[in-house]
ROTORKOL-991838 format. One line per 5 residues: their letters; for each residue x, y, z of C-alpha. Coordinates in steps of 0.1 Angstrom, whole numbers, plus 5000, padded with zeros to 4 digits. Layout:
A> X Y Z  ...
// end
This chain:
MKTIL> 2996 2222 1444  2971 2249 1454  2943 2223 1452  2962 2200 1476  2967 2229 1500
FNRRA> 2931 2238 1498  2920 2202 1505  2943 2201 1536  2930 2234 1549  2894 2224 1542
KKYLK> 2898 2191 1561  2913 2208 1590  2886 2235 1591  2858 2210 1588  2873 2189 1616
KHPRK> 2875 2220 1639  2841 2234 1628  2817 2206 1621  2783 2218 1608  2749 2203 1610
RRFVT> 2737 2193 1576  2700 2199 1569  2678 2197 1538  2660 2230 1530  2631 2230 1506
YEKSE> 2628 2258 1481  2596 2270 1497  2612 2273 1532  2643 2290 1520  2645 2328 1524
NILLL> 2682 2338 1520  2701 2324 1491  2737 2329 1480  2747 2321 1445  2783 2314 1435
FESDG> 2793 2316 1399  2821 2320 1374  2818 2354 1358  2819 2356 1320  2832 2392 1322
KGDVQ> 2804 2402 1298  2777 2413 1322  2766 2378 1334  2731 2379 1318  2722 2344 1330
IKNIV> 2730 2353 1366  2709 2385 1364  2680 2364 1351  2684 2339 1379  2686 2366 1405
KTLQN> 2654 2382 1392  2636 2348 1392  2645 2343 1428  2634 2378 1437  2601 2373 1420
DRKNV> 2597 2343 1443  2603 2367 1473  2638 2353 1481  2666 2375 1495  2694 2369 1470
GALGF> 2731 2375 1470  2754 2365 1441  2791 2364 1443  2811 2357 1411  2848 2351 1404
SSAKQ> 2863 2364 1372  2897 2355 1358  2896 2387 1338  2918 2416 1348  2891 2442 1344
LVESD> 2857 2436 1361  2825 2447 1345  2803 2455 1375  2767 2445 1374  2738 2470 1375
LLEIK> 2721 2448 1401  2732 2455 1437  2728 2418 1446  2757 2407 1423  2792 2412 1435
LFNKK> 2824 2402 1416  2860 2396 1425  2890 2387 1405  2926 2376 1409  2935 2409 1424
SIDFF> 2913 2400 1454  2929 2367 1462  2962 2357 1477  2989 2334 1464  2969 2303 1477
QKPEK> 2938 2317 1459  2920 2325 1491  2898 2356 1488  2905 2387 1509  2889 2391 1543
AIFNK> 2867 2420 1529  2850 2394 1507  2844 2371 1536  2831 2399 1558  2804 2407 1533
IKSTK> 2789 2371 1534  2797 2363 1571  2772 2389 1582  2743 2369 1568  2730 2334 1576
FDLLI> 2720 2318 1543  2694 2290 1540  2709 2279 1506  2743 2283 1491  2741 2273 1454
DLSEN> 2773 2269 1434  2765 2274 1398  2800 2273 1385  2809 2247 1359  2845 2245 1369
TLIPL> 2861 2239 1402  2875 2273 1413  2895 2274 1445  2884 2310 1454  2847 2298 1452
MYISL> 2856 2267 1472  2869 2289 1500  2837 2308 1500  2817 2276 1501  2838 2263 1530
LCDAT> 2835 2294 1551  2799 2305 1543  2773 2300 1570  2746 2282 1551  2721 2256 1563
MKIST> 2724 2237 1530  2751 2238 1504  2744 2227 1468  2768 2221 1438  2774 2200 1408
KIIEP> 2810 2191 1418  2820 2160 1436  2851 2170 1455  2870 2159 1486  2866 2170 1513
QLFDF> 2828 2170 1509  2817 2206 1513  2783 2202 1498  2751 2186 1512  2734 2181 1479
ILNVK> 2753 2174 1447  2736 2173 1414  2755 2151 1389  2752 2167 1355  2771 2153 1326
HQNNK> 2784 2175 1299  2763 2167 1269  2773 2177 1235  2746 2191 1213  2747 2167 1182
KSNAK> 2728 2191 1159  2755 2218 1162  2790 2221 1172  2780 2237 1205  2806 2231 1233
STINE> 2781 2222 1259  2744 2225 1268  2752 2229 1304  2754 2264 1317  2744 2283 1349
QFIFD> 2707 2285 1338  2705 2248 1332  2722 2240 1365  2699 2264 1384  2668 2250 1367
EIIFY> 2677 2214 1377  2686 2223 1413  2653 2243 1418  2634 2214 1402  2648 2190 1428
LKSIQ> 2644 2214 1457  2607 2219 1448  2601 2182 1443  2617 2167 1474  2594 2167 1504
TTD> 2607 2167 1540  2592 2165 1574  2614 2193 1588
// end
């Protein structure tokens, strides 16, 4: 029900506020927003990703959604978390969360979450980003670049999945660095 409502709201918003889609190479990007599903245990992979981007002289913000009742805040200022206490009945985040990201124009929005989370979909919808990237194929189409990753089981062990935020990030950055444009 909430997904259907989000889809309706998103279609209406996109019709009212069409955006110009443009490809942005990794080299030309300066401001990057990462969206992720927080593990509630410190988000070590996200910290590593943020540090990698900072080493490449990128301005990075990371916004994570956690289903846990208690948030474990990150020691990095660039990583902000919110949970169910910060969303309404329809899973739309509070205005305070939107105000934090609306003040910045991002070159890239990269959704690293493995699952489709409505609160992060609202952020993706309303964020002012030149290029939006994800691994999820959803309707309405919020993203400009969708990397299709299939869940691959590791046959040597009973690992649930080899796909995680670091894998998704590495694949997206590989393509952003590989694709050449004339822009």
